[in-house]
C-alpha positions in Angstrom: 57.2 -13.9 118.9 59.1 -12.8 115.8 61.8 -11.1 117.9 62.3 -14.1 120.1 62.6 -16.4 117.1 65.1 -14.1 115.5 67.1 -14.0 118.8 67.3 -17.8 119.0 68.3 -18.1 115.3 71.4 -16.1 116.1 72.5 -18.7 118.6 71.9 -21.7 116.2 74.8 -23.0 114.0 75.0 -21.4 110.6 75.7 -24.8 109.0 72.5 -26.8 108.5 72.1 -29.4 111.2 69.7 -32.0 112.5 67.8 -30.9 115.6 65.7 -33.0 118.0 62.9 -30.9 119.7 61.3 -32.5 122.8 58.0 -30.5 122.7 55.2 -29.5 125.0 52.6 -26.9 124.6 54.8 -24.1 125.8 56.0 -20.8 124.4 59.6 -22.0 124.6 58.7 -25.0 122.3 56.9 -22.7 119.9 59.9 -20.4 119.6 62.3 -23.3 119.1 60.1 -24.9 116.4 59.7 -21.7 114.5 63.4 -20.9 114.8 64.3 -24.3 113.2 61.9 -23.7 110.3 63.1 -20.1 109.7 66.8 -21.1 109.8 66.3 -24.3 107.6 67.5 -26.7 110.3 65.5 -30.0 109.9 63.7 -30.7 113.2 62.5 -33.9 114.7 59.5 -33.0 116.9 58.5 -35.5 119.5 56.6 -35.3 122.8 58.7 -34.4 125.8 56.8 -36.9 128.0 57.7 -39.9 125.9 59.4 -42.7 127.9 63.1 -42.0 128.3 64.0 -45.2 126.5 62.0 -44.2 123.4 63.7 -40.8 123.3 67.1 -42.5 123.7 66.2 -44.8 120.8 65.5 -41.8 118.6 68.8 -40.2 119.6 70.7 -43.4 118.8 68.9 -43.9 115.5 69.1 -40.4 114.1 72.1 -38.9 116.0 70.8 -35.3 116.1 73.4 -32.5 116.3 71.3 -30.5 118.8 68.7 -31.6 121.3 66.3 -29.1 122.9 64.8 -30.3 126.2 62.0 -28.4 128.0 64.0 -28.1 131.3 67.2 -26.9 129.7 67.9 -23.4 128.5 70.8 -24.4 126.2 70.6 -27.4 123.8 72.7 -30.5 124.1 75.3 -30.3 121.4 76.8 -33.0 119.1 78.4 -31.0 116.3 80.9 -33.6 115.2 78.4 -35.5 113.0 77.7 -34.3 109.5 74.4 -35.5 108.1 73.4 -35.6 104.4 70.2 -33.6 104.6 67.7 -33.3 101.7 67.3 -29.7 100.7 63.5 -29.8 101.1 63.5 -31.6 104.5 61.9 -29.4 107.2 60.1 -31.4 109.9 60.0 -35.0 111.0 57.1 -36.5 113.1 56.2 -39.8 114.5 52.8 -41.3 113.6 50.5 -42.6 116.2 51.5 -46.2 115.2 55.2 -45.6 115.2 55.9 -43.6 118.4 57.9 -46.5 119.9 59.5 -47.7 116.7 61.8 -44.7 115.9 60.1 -44.3 112.5 59.5 -40.8 111.2 57.4 -39.1 108.5 59.3 -36.5 106.5 57.7 -33.2 105.7 58.8 -30.2 103.6 58.1 -26.6 104.4 56.1 -26.4 101.1 53.9 -29.3 102.3 53.3 -27.8 105.7 52.5 -24.4 104.3 50.2 -25.7 101.6 48.3 -27.8 104.1 47.9 -24.9 106.6 46.8 -22.6 103.8 44.1 -25.1 102.7 42.9 -25.4 106.3 42.6 -21.7 106.7 40.5 -21.5 103.5 38.0 -24.3 104.2 37.6 -23.4 107.9 37.1 -19.8 106.9 39.7 -18.8 109.5 40.3 -15.1 110.3 43.0 -13.2 112.1 40.5 -12.5 114.9 40.3 -16.3 115.8 41.8 -17.9 118.9 42.5 -21.6 119.4 43.6 -23.3 122.5 46.2 -26.1 122.3 43.8 -29.0 123.1 46.2 -31.5 121.5 50.0 -32.1 121.9 52.4 -30.0 120.0 54.3 -33.0 118.7 51.0 -34.6 117.4 50.6 -33.8 113.7 46.9 -32.6 114.2 47.9 -30.4 117.2 50.8 -29.0 115.2 48.6 -28.2 112.2 46.3 -26.2 114.4 49.3 -24.1 115.4 50.6 -23.8 111.9 47.2 -22.7 110.4 46.6 -20.1 113.1 50.0 -18.6 112.7 49.7 -18.5 108.9 46.4 -16.5 109.0 47.6 -14.2 111.8 45.3 -15.6 114.4 46.1 -16.3 118.1 47.0 -19.4 120.0 46.3 -20.0 123.7 49.1 -22.3 124.8 48.3 -24.7 127.5 49.3 -28.2 128.6 46.0 -28.7 130.3 43.9 -31.7 129.0 40.1 -32.2 129.0 40.6 -34.2 132.2 41.7 -31.1 134.0 39.8 -28.2 135.5 42.2 -25.6 133.9 41.2 -26.8 130.4 37.5 -26.0 131.0 38.3 -22.7 132.8 40.2 -21.5 129.7 37.3 -22.5 127.4 34.7 -20.8 129.5 36.6 -17.6 130.5 38.6 -16.8 127.4 37.3 -16.0 123.9 38.3 -19.3 122.3 36.9 -19.6 118.8 38.1 -23.0 117.7 38.1 -26.3 119.7 39.8 -29.4 118.3 39.9 -33.0 119.3 40.4 -36.7 118.5 37.6 -39.2 119.1 38.9 -39.8 122.7 38.7 -36.0 123.2 35.0 -36.1 122.2 34.4 -38.8 124.7 35.9 -36.6 127.4 33.8 -33.6 126.1 30.7 -35.7 126.6 31.8 -36.9 130.0 32.1 -33.3 131.1 28.8 -32.4 129.5 30.2 -30.1 126.8 26.9 -30.2 124.8 25.0 -29.0 127.9 27.0 -25.8 127.9 27.2 -22.7 125.8 30.5 -21.2 124.7 29.7 -17.7 123.5 32.9 -17.2 121.3 33.2 -20.7 119.8 32.8 -20.7 116.0 34.6 -23.9 114.8 34.5 -27.4 116.2 36.8 -30.0 114.5 37.3 -33.7 115.1 40.1 -35.7 113.3 42.7 -38.3 114.3 40.4 -41.2 114.0 36.8 -42.2 113.2 34.2 -40.3 115.2 31.2 -42.6 115.6 28.3 -41.5 113.3 25.9 -41.3 116.3 28.3 -38.9 118.0 28.8 -36.9 114.8 25.0 -36.5 114.7 24.8 -35.4 118.3 27.5 -32.7 117.9 26.1 -31.6 114.5 22.8 -30.9 116.2 24.5 -29.1 119.1 26.6 -27.1 116.7 23.6 -26.0 114.7 21.8 -24.9 117.8 24.8 -22.8 119.0 25.8 -21.3 115.6 29.0 -23.3 115.5 30.5 -24.8 112.3 31.3 -28.5 112.9 33.8 -30.0 110.4 34.5 -33.7 110.4 38.0 -34.3 109.0 40.4 -37.1 108.0 44.1 -36.9 107.8 47.5 -38.6 108.1 50.8 -37.4 109.5 52.2 -37.8 106.0 50.1 -34.9 104.9 50.3 -32.9 108.1 47.1 -34.3 109.6 44.2 -33.0 107.5 43.5 -34.2 104.0 39.7 -34.2 103.8 36.8 -32.4 105.4 33.0 -32.8 105.5 31.2 -29.4 105.1 28.7 -28.9 107.9 25.7 -28.9 105.5 26.3 -32.6 104.7 26.6 -33.8 108.3 23.0 -34.9 108.6 22.9 -37.1 105.5 26.5 -38.4 105.7 27.6 -38.6 109.4 30.0 -41.5 108.5 31.8 -39.7 105.6 35.3 -38.2 105.7 34.2 -35.7 103.2 36.0 -34.1 100.2 39.8 -33.7 99.6 41.3 -30.3 100.5 
């Protein structure tokens, strides 16, 4: 991964430029994202499957110098524009409420790193851990899972499969996945596919965020996690703080299933 990132950096402009990355859960996207961070090119990360008119609106609004598309090896180039870019600017993301409005949250590398480091600490993450990409790369929560695992030297199983697809469950059952993430809708799907009736031998950490998980569902998963020796952390976050700002330690789940927990 480091070699591939270094190789791509050599093909990027030396002058700092604004880059638009149309992202999916692929290795290509990961290399492009890390190359932008490492070479200090501010990168707008959006889902590659957004409607074409939404992507066009972003292009017209922000006029990126380079556009990385999943189906193109070389980026589209618009080098004539010179942007005034803040020194600390690293990543820009849409929030769930602004995807169609061309509004972006601005993040610094210091912000991203501090948040990922906090997550590693409170989830007690180790280099032996393995997470699958159960959420989109361009979604702040999905991206923070990637950032935190890379920071602690852990492994990421990249997949575009969703809980609605057979491949998702095949990965979870056949590979040593240690961390499973999800938003409230994900947990509805997990229930629909009878997740709590199954045993996943390698699973160590279960985390919901991205919205309020109903207290009764928190209680159900807390019981299941306790029976299966899984640490279940309810979390709250905002894109402005790279997705995770508070967490509820597992020992408080029974008494406070409706709480967002303590600040990281």
